[in-house]
DRENMAR-328343 format. One record per residue: x, y, z of N, C-alpha, C, O in turn. Coordinates in pm, 1 decimal, decimal comma. Layout:
N
> n.X_n.Y_n.Z_ca.X_ca.Y_ca.Z_c.X_c.Y_c.Z_o.X_o.Y_o.Z
> X_Y_Z_X_Y_Z_X_Y_Z_X_Y_Z
...
END
This chain:
189
> n.X_n.Y_n.Z_ca.X_ca.Y_ca.Z_c.X_c.Y_c.Z_o.X_o.Y_o.Z
> 84,2_-117,8_0,0_0,0_0,0_0,0_88,6_124,0_0,0_176,0_137,3_85,7
> 67,7_213,4_-93,3_145,3_336,5_-103,9_86,6_442,9_-11,1_-35,1_458,2_-0,6
> 174,4_514,8_54,9_128,8_620,5_144,5_106,9_752,1_71,4_36,2_839,6_121,3
> 166,7_766,7_-46,3_147,2_886,8_-127,1_163,6_849,4_-273,4_209,7_740,1_-306,5
> 125,3_941,2_-359,8_124,5_910,8_-501,9_264,0_927,1_-563,3_357,6_971,5_-496,7
> 276,3_890,6_-691,0_404,0_894,4_-761,4_459,1_1036,2_-773,6_580,5_1056,1_-771,1
> 370,6_1134,5_-786,6_414,9_1274,3_-799,1_489,9_1318,1_-673,0_595,4_1381,1_-681,1
> 435,2_1284,4_-558,7_500,7_1319,4_-432,9_629,2_1237,1_-414,0_729,4_1288,7_-364,5
> 625,7_1112,2_-452,6_744,7_1027,4_-443,3_859,0_1084,5_-526,2_974,9_1076,0_-485,7
> 827,6_1142,9_-642,1_930,3_1201,8_-727,6_996,4_1323,4_-662,0_1108,6_1359,5_-697,5
> 928,1_1385,9_-567,6_983,0_1503,4_-499,1_1074,4_1468,0_-381,3_1139,8_1556,3_-325,7
> 1079,7_1341,5_-343,2_1157,8_1301,3_-225,7_1303,0_1349,6_-227,5_1348,1_1405,2_-127,4
> 1377,7_1331,3_-335,5_1517,7_1378,5_-333,6_1528,3_1529,1_-308,9_1612,6_1573,9_-231,4
> 1442,6_1606,4_-375,0_1444,7_1751,2_-357,2_1408,3_1787,9_-213,1_1473,0_1873,4_-152,7
> 1305,3_1723,7_-158,2_1262,7_1753,3_-21,8_1369,7_1716,0_80,0_1390,0_1787,4_178,2
> 1437,8_1604,9_56,9_1547,3_1565,1_147,2_1661,0_1667,5_143,5_1718,0_1702,5_246,8
> 1692,3_1714,1_24,0_1798,7_1814,0_9,3_1760,6_1944,1_81,7_1842,9_2003,6_151,3
> 1635,5_1987,1_64,3_1589,2_2108,8_131,1_1587,5_2091,5_283,6_1625,6_2182,3_357,5
> 1543,4_1975,5_329,0_1540,2_1949,1_473,6_1681,4_1948,2_531,4_1704,7_2004,0_638,6
> 1775,0_1885,9_462,0_1914,4_1883,2_508,8_1972,6_2024,5_515,6_2043,5_2058,2_610,4
> 1942,7_2106,4_415,2_1992,7_2244,9_415,1_1931,8_2323,5_530,7_2000,3_2402,7_595,5
> 1803,5_2301,7_556,3_1736,2_2370,4_666,0_1798,9_2331,2_799,7_1828,6_2417,9_881,9
> 1818,6_2204,4_821,3_1877,6_2156,8_947,1_2020,0_2209,4_962,8_2060,6_2247,5_1072,6
> 2094,9_2211,3_854,4_2233,0_2261,0_860,2_2239,0_2410,1_891,7_2340,8_2458,8_940,8
> 2131,2_2483,0_863,9_2132,3_2627,0_891,4_2129,2_2657,4_1040,3_2154,9_2770,8_1080,6
> 2098,2_2558,4_1122,3_2094,7_2576,8_1267,6_2226,6_2531,1_1328,7_2232,4_2431,3_1400,5
> 2329,9_2604,5_1299,4_2459,8_2570,3_1357,1_2465,6_2624,0_1499,1_2429,5_2738,9_1524,5
> 2510,1_2541,9_1589,2_2523,3_2580,6_1728,6_2670,0_2596,5_1763,9_2756,5_2523,4_1715,6
> 2694,9_2693,2_1848,6_2828,9_2712,0_1898,9_2863,8_2592,7_1987,4_2780,7_2546,7_2065,7
> 2984,5_2543,8_1975,1_3025,6_2429,5_2055,5_3021,3_2464,9_2203,3_3059,1_2574,8_2243,9
> 2974,6_2369,6_2282,5_2967,3_2388,7_2426,8_3107,6_2376,4_2485,5_3183,0_2286,0_2449,3
> 3141,8_2466,8_2575,2_3271,8_2463,9_2640,8_3253,8_2419,8_2786,0_3215,6_2500,5_2870,8
> 3281,2_2292,0_2815,3_3260,0_2241,6_2951,1_3346,7_2310,4_3056,5_3320,8_2296,1_3176,0
> 3449,0_2384,8_3014,4_3535,6_2453,5_3110,5_3467,9_2578,3_3168,4_3507,5_2627,6_3274,0
> 3365,1_2629,4_3098,3_3295,3_2747,8_3147,9_3208,4_2712,3_3267,8_3162,6_2598,8_3280,7
> 3185,8_2809,9_3355,6_3093,7_2784,4_3467,2_2952,9_2755,2_3413,6_2913,8_2807,2_3309,1
> 2878,0_2672,8_3484,9_2743,7_2631,8_3443,0_2654,5_2751,6_3410,7_2590,3_2751,3_3305,7
> 2647,4_2854,7_3496,7_2558,3_2966,6_3462,3_2593,2_3032,7_3328,7_2504,4_3075,6_3255,0
> 2721,5_3040,4_3298,6_2763,9_3100,5_3171,6_2725,2_3011,3_3053,8_2683,2_3060,7_2949,1
> 2739,6_2880,3_3071,1_2701,0_2786,3_2965,5_2550,9_2793,2_2939,9_2506,9_2792,7_2824,9
> 2473,0_2799,6_3046,7_2327,2_2808,5_3033,8_2289,5_2937,7_2962,0_2205,1_2936,5_2872,3
> 2351,1_3048,7_3000,6_2320,9_3178,7_2938,6_2352,9_3176,3_2789,0_2275,3_3228,8_2709,1
> 2465,2_3116,7_2749,9_2502,5_3108,9_2607,9_2401,5_3024,7_2530,2_2361,5_3060,4_2419,4
> 2361,0_2913,0_2589,6_2263,7_2825,3_2523,4_2131,3_2898,6_2504,0_2071,7_2891,6_2396,6
> 2085,1_2968,4_2607,1_1958,1_3040,9_2596,0_1966,7_3153,6_2494,2_1871,5_3176,0_2419,4
> 2077,8_3224,5_2489,8_2094,4_3333,4_2393,3_2091,2_3278,5_2250,5_2031,5_3339,2_2161,6
> 2155,4_3163,6_2228,9_2154,3_3102,8_2095,2_2012,2_3062,7_2056,8_1972,1_3079,2_1941,6
> 1937,0_3011,1_2151,1_1797,0_2973,8_2125,3_1714,8_3097,3_2090,1_1639,7_3096,6_1992,6
> 1729,1_3202,5_2169,0_1651,1_3324,4_2145,9_1679,5_3386,1_2009,7_1590,4_3445,9_1949,3
> 1802,0_3372,4_1960,8_1837,6_3428,0_1830,5_1763,7_3358,0_1716,5_1744,1_3417,3_1610,4
> 1722,1_3231,2_1737,1_1658,0_3153,4_1630,7_1505,4_3162,1_1632,3_1440,0_3115,5_1539,0
> 1449,0_3220,5_1735,9_1303,3_3224,4_1750,5_1244,0_3333,5_1661,1_1292,7_3446,5_1658,0
> 1138,3_3297,5_1588,7_1066,7_3394,1_1505,5_959,9_3460,6_1591,2_877,3_3393,0_1652,4
> 962,0_3593,1_1595,2_870,5_3668,3_1680,8_757,7_3731,2_1599,6_773,3_3763,0_1481,8
> 645,3_3747,8_1665,3_528,0_3808,9_1602,4_520,0_3956,1_1638,4_547,7_3995,4_1751,7
> 482,1_4036,5_1540,9_460,3_4178,8_1567,4_326,1_4202,5_1634,9_300,5_4312,1_1684,6
> 240,8_4101,8_1637,2_110,0_4113,9_1702,4_122,7_4104,9_1854,8_36,1_4153,7_1927,4
> 229,0_4043,4_1902,4_246,4_4020,6_2046,7_269,0_4151,5_2120,8_335,0_4242,7_2071,1
> 212,8_4158,3_2240,4_233,3_4272,1_2329,1_280,3_4217,4_2463,1_213,9_4133,0_2523,2
> 394,4_4265,5_2509,3_443,9_4225,2_2640,5_380,9_4313,4_2747,0_373,0_4435,4_2732,1
> 336,4_4250,3_2854,1_279,7_4321,8_2968,4_354,5_4276,3_3092,1_409,7_4166,3_3095,5
> 356,1_4360,4_3192,7_412,9_4321,5_3321,0_300,1_4309,2_3421,2_212,4_4395,1_3430,1
> 304,5_4199,8_3496,6_203,6_4175,4_3598,4_275,1_4144,8_3729,7_394,3_4114,1_3729,3
> 203,9_4152,9_3841,5_267,4_4118,9_3969,5_298,8_3970,0_3975,1_218,3_3886,5_3933,8
> 415,9_3938,6_4026,4_455,2_3799,3_4043,6_508,9_3777,4_4183,4_522,9_3872,9_4259,8
> 538,9_3654,7_4218,0_586,8_3624,0_4352,4_721,1_3689,5_4385,2_751,7_3711,8_4502,3
> 800,8_3720,4_4283,9_932,7_3780,6_4307,8_939,9_3921,3_4249,5_1048,5_3969,0_4216,7
> 826,4_3987,7_4236,3_822,8_4120,9_4176,1_748,5_4115,7_4043,7_671,4_4023,0_4018,7
> 771,5_4214,7_3959,5_703,6_4220,9_3830,0_752,8_4107,0_3740,9_870,8_4071,9_3742,9
> 660,8_4049,5_3662,5_699,5_3945,9_3565,9_627,8_3972,9_3435,1_523,9_4038,9_3431,1
> 685,8_3920,2_3328,3_635,9_3947,3_3194,0_541,3_3837,0_3148,7_564,7_3718,4_3172,0
> 433,7_3879,5_3083,3_349,0_3787,7_3007,6_342,2_3842,6_2865,9_341,4_3964,0_2845,1
> 337,3_3753,6_2770,2_329,9_3791,1_2628,9_187,3_3765,5_2584,4_137,6_3653,7_2597,2
> 120,5_3868,2_2532,0_-21,3_3855,8_2501,3_-50,1_3875,2_2352,8_19,0_3948,8_2282,3
> -153,4_3807,2_2308,9_-207,2_3819,8_2173,7_-357,2_3840,9_2190,7_-426,0_3753,6_2243,6
> -408,2_3954,0_2147,1_-550,1_3984,8_2164,3_-607,3_4024,6_2028,7_-575,9_4131,9_1977,3
> -691,4_3938,4_1970,2_-753,4_3972,9_1842,0_-864,2_4076,2_1861,6_-899,2_4109,3_1974,8
> -918,6_4126,5_1752,4_-1026,1_4226,1_1759,9_-1147,2_4171,9_1834,3_-1208,2_4243,1_1914,1
> -1182,0_4047,6_1808,9_-1293,2_3983,6_1879,5_-1235,3_3870,3_1961,9_-1162,8_3786,0_1909,1
> -1266,1_3867,4_2089,2_-1214,9_3763,7_2178,9_-1330,7_3677,0_2225,3_-1425,2_3725,7_2287,4
> -1322,3_3546,5_2194,2_-1425,0_3452,3_2237,8_-1378,8_3368,3_2356,3_-1461,5_3312,7_2428,7
> -1248,1_3358,5_2376,6_-1193,5_3279,3_2487,2_-1049,9_3324,3_2513,1_-988,1_3392,7_2431,5
> -999,5_3284,0_2628,0_-861,6_3316,0_2665,9_-786,5_3185,4_2688,2_-840,2_3090,1_2744,6
> -663,0_3182,5_2643,5_-577,5_3065,0_2648,8_-456,7_3101,7_2734,3_-378,5_3188,7_2696,1
> -440,4_3037,7_2847,6_-321,1_3057,9_2930,2_-216,0_2959,5_2883,0_-234,5_2838,2_2893,0
> -105,5_3011,7_2831,4_-0,4_2926,8_2776,1_119,9_2925,0_2868,9_174,8_3029,2_2904,6
> 159,7_2804,0_2907,1_281,8_2783,9_2985,5_376,4_2708,0_2893,5_356,8_2589,4_2867,3
> 478,6_2776,9_2844,7_564,9_2718,4_2742,1_638,2_2594,7_2793,0_657,4_2576,6_2913,2
> 677,9_2511,6_2699,7_753,6_2391,4_2731,5_894,9_2424,5_2774,9_941,6_2537,1_2758,1
> 961,2_2327,2_2829,8_1099,3_2344,1_2872,3_1124,4_2296,4_3013,5_1235,2_2310,7_3065,3
> 1022,0_2239,5_3077,0_1040,3_2180,3_3208,9_1083,3_2278,8_3315,2_1152,1_2240,7_3410,0
> 1044,8_2404,1_3302,0_1080,2_2510,6_3396,0_1230,8_2537,0_3399,5_1280,9_2596,6_3494,8
> 1302,5_2493,3_3296,8_1447,0_2516,0_3290,2_1490,9_2574,2_3156,3_1604,9_2618,7_3143,1
> 1403,3_2574,5_3058,1_1440,5_2623,6_2925,3_1317,2_2681,3_2857,1_1204,5_2663,5_2903,2
> 1341,2_2750,9_2745,8_1231,6_2801,3_2665,5_1194,0_2944,4_2698,3_1249,0_3007,0_2788,9
> 1097,0_2994,6_2620,4_1049,9_3131,8_2637,5_910,8_3143,1_2576,5_872,1_3059,8_2494,6
> 834,9_3246,3_2616,0_702,5_3264,1_2556,5_708,0_3285,3_2405,0_613,4_3250,6_2334,3
> 816,0_3340,9_2355,8_828,5_3369,3_2212,4_834,8_3242,6_2126,9_813,2_3249,6_2006,0
> 863,8_3127,2_2187,0_877,4_3002,4_2111,7_755,9_2973,7_2024,3_769,1_2914,1_1917,4
> 639,3_3015,1_2068,2_515,8_2983,0_1996,2_446,0_3107,5_1943,7_325,0_3105,6_1921,2
> 520,2_3215,2_1924,2_461,3_3339,9_1875,0_379,2_3321,6_1747,8_264,2_3364,8_1741,0
> 437,4_3258,5_1648,5_367,5_3249,2_1519,7_242,4_3162,5_1530,0_140,5_3193,2_1468,1
> 249,3_3054,4_1607,8_131,6_2971,2_1630,2_24,3_3051,1_1703,4_-93,0_3045,6_1666,2
> 62,9_3124,5_1806,2_-34,3_3206,1_1880,1_-97,0_3311,9_1789,9_-217,1_3337,5_1798,5
> -17,6_3372,4_1704,9_-71,7_3473,2_1614,1_-178,2_3412,7_1522,2_-286,5_3469,0_1506,7
> -147,3_3299,5_1462,2_-241,2_3235,0_1370,1_-368,8_3193,3_1443,2_-479,4_3223,6_1398,4
> -352,6_3123,4_1556,4_-470,4_3076,3_1629,7_-552,5_3191,8_1685,2_-675,4_3185,7_1689,5
> -484,2_3295,7_1727,1_-553,7_3412,6_1780,1_-645,2_3472,7_1674,8_-761,1_3503,8_1701,9
> -592,1_3488,7_1555,0_-670,6_3548,6_1446,0_-780,7_3455,5_1395,4_-893,2_3498,9_1370,4
> -747,3_3328,1_1380,6_-842,3_3233,6_1321,1_-952,1_3190,0_1417,4_-1064,3_3162,8_1374,6
> -921,5_3183,0_1547,1_-1016,7_3128,2_1642,9_-1068,8_3230,0_1744,6_-1143,7_3194,6_1835,6
> -1028,9_3356,4_1728,7_-1070,1_3461,3_1822,8_-1028,3_3428,4_1966,1_-1104,5_3448,2_2060,7
> -906,5_3378,0_1979,9_-851,7_3345,1_2111,4_-753,0_3452,7_2153,9_-668,2_3494,9_2075,2
> -764,3_3496,6_2277,7_-659,7_3580,7_2335,0_-562,4_3485,9_2404,0_-604,5_3394,1_2474,3
> -433,7_3507,4_2384,5_-330,7_3424,9_2447,9_-256,5_3506,6_2551,5_-225,4_3623,6_2529,4
> -228,4_3444,5_2664,3_-141,4_3501,4_2766,6_-35,3_3395,0_2792,7_-65,5_3287,4_2844,4
> 88,9_3425,6_2756,6_198,8_3330,7_2769,7_294,2_3379,9_2877,7_340,7_3493,8_2873,8
> 322,5_3293,4_2973,5_397,1_3330,2_3093,8_547,6_3321,0_3070,4_597,5_3219,5_3021,9
> 618,5_3426,3_3104,9_765,4_3424,0_3104,0_810,8_3390,4_3246,0_856,8_3477,0_3320,4
> 796,5_3262,2_3281,7_828,5_3220,5_3417,8_979,4_3212,2_3439,6_1056,8_3196,8_3345,1
> 1019,0_3222,7_3565,3_1160,3_3213,8_3600,3_1209,8_3071,4_3576,3_1140,2_2973,8_3604,6
> 1332,3_3062,2_3523,1_1388,9_2933,6_3483,8_1494,6_2884,0_3582,7_1570,5_2962,3_3639,9
> 1497,2_2752,1_3601,0_1603,4_2687,2_3677,3_1723,8_2673,1_3583,8_1702,6_2668,1_3462,7
> 1843,8_2666,5_3629,5_1885,9_2652,5_3768,6_1898,9_2785,2_3843,2_1915,7_2785,3_3965,2
> 1891,4_2899,8_3771,4_1907,0_3028,1_3840,2_1798,7_3048,9_3945,6_1823,0_3108,4_4050,5
> 1680,4_2999,5_3916,4_1566,8_3013,4_4007,3_1513,4_2874,1_4037,9_1430,2_2822,7_3963,0
> 1558,8_2812,5_4145,2_1520,8_2673,8_4174,9_1370,0_2656,0_4194,7_1296,8_2749,7_4226,5
> 1327,9_2532,1_4174,4_1189,9_2492,6_4199,1_1151,5_2534,1_4340,4_1230,1_2512,4_4432,6
> 1036,8_2591,3_4360,9_918,6_2602,8_4276,7_899,6_2739,8_4213,1_785,5_2781,6_4193,0
> 1007,2_2811,2_4180,6_994,4_2946,6_4125,2_909,4_2948,4_3998,1_818,2_3030,2_3986,7
> 937,9_2859,5_3902,0_862,1_2856,6_3776,7_714,2_2829,2_3797,9_630,7_2905,8_3749,8
> 678,8_2721,3_3869,2_537,1_2696,3_3895,3_469,5_2809,1_3974,2_352,0_2838,1_3951,8
> 542,2_2872,2_4065,7_485,3_2985,6_4140,5_448,3_3099,0_4045,4_342,3_3159,9_4059,6
> 535,1_3127,5_3948,5_506,7_3232,8_3850,2_384,1_3196,5_3767,2_301,0_3282,5_3738,0
> 372,6_3069,8_3729,1_258,2_3026,0_3648,8_128,5_3038,3_3728,2_25,2_3077,6_3674,0
> 134,5_3004,8_3856,1_16,1_3020,3_3940,7_-23,6_3167,8_3949,4_-141,5_3201,4_3939,1
> 74,2_3254,5_3968,1_45,3_3398,1_3975,9_-17,8_3448,3_3845,9_-109,7_3530,0_3848,8
> 31,6_3399,3_3731,8_-25,3_3440,2_3603,1_-168,6_3389,1_3588,4_-254,9_3460,0_3536,5
> -194,0_3266,0_3634,0_-329,6_3210,7_3626,3_-426,4_3292,2_3711,3_-537,4_3322,7_3667,6
> -385,2_3326,7_3830,3_-470,6_3406,4_3918,5_-491,2_3545,6_3859,0_-602,6_3598,0_3860,0
> -383,1_3605,8_3806,8_-394,2_3737,5_3743,3_-494,3_3732,0_3626,8_-578,2_3820,7_3611,4
> -483,7_3626,7_3545,6_-571,3_3615,0_3429,7_-717,4_3604,0_3472,6_-804,7_3666,2_3412,0
> -744,1_3526,0_3575,9_-881,3_3514,3_3624,3_-935,3_3648,3_3672,0_-1054,0_3677,4_3656,7
> -848,5_3729,0_3729,5_-891,0_3859,3_3780,4_-899,7_3966,2_3671,6_-974,1_4063,0_3686,6
> -825,1_3950,2_3562,9_-815,7_4055,5_3461,3_-862,7_4013,5_3322,4_-837,4_4083,9_3224,7
> -929,7_3901,2_3312,9_-972,2_3852,7_3181,3_-1065,1_3951,6_3111,6_-1063,5_3962,7_2989,0
> -1145,9_4023,2_3189,2_-1235,9_4121,3_3126,0_-1155,9_4227,2_3051,4_-1202,1_4280,1_2950,3
> -1038,9_4257,8_3099,4_-953,2_4354,2_3030,8_-906,2_4303,1_2896,1_-861,6_4381,1_2812,0
> -915,8_4173,1_2875,2_-883,6_4113,0_2745,2_-1012,0_4091,1_2665,9_-1014,0_4014,5_2569,6
> -1119,0_4158,7_2706,8_-1249,9_4149,5_2641,6_-1303,1_4007,0_2643,3_-1341,0_3952,3_2539,7
> -1305,6_3947,1_2763,6_-1349,2_3808,3_2776,5_-1411,8_3786,2_2912,8_-1361,9_3837,9_3012,8
> -1519,0_3710,9_2918,3_-1578,9_3668,5_3044,6_-1523,9_3529,6_3076,2_-1543,6_3437,1_2997,4
> -1455,2_3512,5_3189,7_-1398,6_3380,6_3220,3_-1505,6_3271,3_3220,9_-1618,5_3292,9_3264,8
> -1468,4_3156,5_3172,4_-1555,6_3040,2_3169,8_-1469,9_2920,4_3207,3_-1351,0_2918,9_3175,4
> -1525,5_2820,4_3273,7_-1442,4_2709,9_3322,3_-1356,2_2643,1_3216,5_-1244,4_2601,2_3246,8
> -1404,7_2631,9_3093,3_-1325,7_2563,7_2990,7_-1233,9_2657,1_2913,8_-1167,2_2613,1_2820,2
> -1228,3_2785,4_2950,6_-1153,3_2879,7_2868,3_-1006,5_2889,4_2905,5_-927,0_2938,7_2825,4
> -967,9_2844,8_3022,5_-826,9_2850,5_3061,6_-764,3_2715,0_3032,8_-816,7_2612,3_3076,0
> -654,4_2713,1_2961,3_-591,8_2588,6_2917,6_-441,9_2600,8_2932,0_-386,1_2707,9_2908,1
> -377,7_2496,9_2969,3_-232,8_2496,9_2982,1_-171,1_2405,6_2876,9_-233,7_2309,2_2832,7
> -50,1_2436,0_2837,8_20,0_2355,1_2739,0_35,0_2212,4_2789,6_76,1_2191,3_2903,7
> 2,4_2114,4_2706,5_16,2_1974,8_2746,9_160,4_1941,1_2781,4_185,8_1853,2_2863,8
> 253,5_2009,4_2719,9_394,8_1978,0_2744,3_433,8_2003,3_2889,3_522,5_1935,5_2941,2
> 370,3_2098,6_2955,6_409,6_2130,5_3092,8_291,8_2125,3_3189,2_302,4_2174,6_3301,6
> 180,0_2066,9_3147,8_63,3_2064,9_3235,0_83,3_1962,4_3344,7_112,0_1845,7_3318,2
> 68,4_2006,2_3464,5_77,6_1919,6_3581,4_-57,7_1925,5_3650,8_-87,2_2024,2_3718,2
> -142,2_1821,0_3636,0_-278,4_1827,7_3687,7_-286,3_1859,3_3836,5_-388,8_1909,2_3882,9
> -181,9_1831,9_3911,1_-186,6_1859,3_4053,9_-101,6_1980,3_4091,8_-71,7_2000,8_4209,4
> -62,4_2060,7_3992,0_21,1_2177,0_4021,8_-59,6_2283,0_4093,3_-182,6_2282,9_4089,5
> 10,1_2372,0_4157,3_-58,5_2480,7_4227,1_-137,1_2566,7_4130,4_-245,3_2614,5_4164,6
> -84,8_2587,5_4009,5_-157,4_2668,7_3911,1_-290,0_2601,6_3875,7_-393,2_2668,3_3868,8
> -287,7_2470,5_3853,3_-411,7_2399,8_3821,5_-508,1_2403,6_3938,7_-627,9_2424,9_3919,6
> -457,6_2383,3_4059,3_-545,8_2386,0_4176,7_-607,1_2524,9_4193,4_-725,9_2536,8_4223,1
> -527,2_2630,0_4174,7_-579,5_2766,6_4187,2_-685,3_2793,0_4081,3_-788,8_2853,2_4109,8
> -658,8_2747,1_3957,2_-757,4_2766,5_3851,0_-886,1_2692,7_3882,5_-994,9_2749,3_3871,4
> -874,3_2564,9_3922,1_-995,2_2487,5_3951,9_-1073,7_2550,8_4066,0_-1196,1_2561,7_4058,7
> -1003,7_2592,9_4172,1_-1069,7_2652,7_4288,1_-1140,5_2782,0_4247,8_-1258,1_2801,2_4278,8
> -1068,5_2870,7_4178,5_-1125,6_3000,3_4144,7_-1234,1_2988,0_4038,1_-1337,5_3054,2_4047,2
> -1211,5_2904,2_3937,4_-1311,6_2886,4_3832,6_-1437,0_2825,4_3892,1_-1547,8_2867,0_3858,3
> -1421,3_2726,2_3981,2_-1537,8_2663,7_4044,5_-1614,6_2768,1_4125,4_-1737,3_2774,3_4118,0
> -1543,4_2849,5_4202,0_-1607,9_2952,7_4283,2_-1685,2_3049,3_4194,9_-1800,2_3081,4_4225,0
> -1624,4_3096,0_4086,7_-1690,7_3190,6_3997,3_-1809,2_3125,3_3927,9_-1913,8_3187,9_3910,5
> -1792,7_2997,4_3887,4_-1897,2_2926,9_3815,9_-2018,2_2906,2_3907,2_-2131,7_2929,0_3865,4
> -1994,8_2863,2_4031,4_-2103,6_2839,1_4126,1_-2170,2_2969,6_4165,1_-2292,7_2976,1_4174,5
> -2090,4_3075,0_4188,3_-2149,9_3201,7_4229,6_-2231,0_3265,8_4117,2_-2316,4_3350,5_4143,4
> -2205,6_3226,7_3993,9_-2283,2_3280,2_3880,7_-2414,2_3202,4_3862,1_-2491,5_3231,2_3770,8
> -2438,6_3103,3_3950,1_-2563,9_3027,6_3944,2_-2558,6_2906,6_3853,0_-2662,2_2847,7_3822,2
> -2440,5_2869,1_3810,0_-2429,4_2751,4_3723,4_-2439,1_2625,7_3808,2_-2408,1_2630,5_3927,3
> -2480,4_2514,7_3751,9_-2493,8_2388,8_3828,5_-2360,2_2336,9_3876,1_-2354,2_2232,8_3941,4
END
């Protein structure tokens, strides 16, 4: 059984060549194990940030966090039907909200979703539970300020990235507690 037709099969050599060229364009600076760990981590993160494609639609905001002001990256379309709380992947040690800028831009426009992506503190500079604490603060902030994003909170409207979703995390517990309270107080079953 063929998975694709002969026309697509004929393109395989060209596609392989293009894919190889694309992968080769991501040259990384060699890691120097002699450098102190914080310096190595900083170099790795800077190299990652240089490769990320950013959206001009994104707006950075500062909100209160457990360790002072923290940044959230927001995407708000003209019409907002729901809000999406995004906690980027990276296991609380890597990554940035900008990693998914282009995806957020497309989904925001196509689905009328407002996105709030948390720039949580990363380990090892900020040991656990700094990252989850920041995410909890962003979730609570979003519940309190969703109207400012032209949205009425609804229990199914807050969602976390599957890559970093921890069903028993403090952020999830805070969301469930607050959403349940708001849902019940609004007279819902």
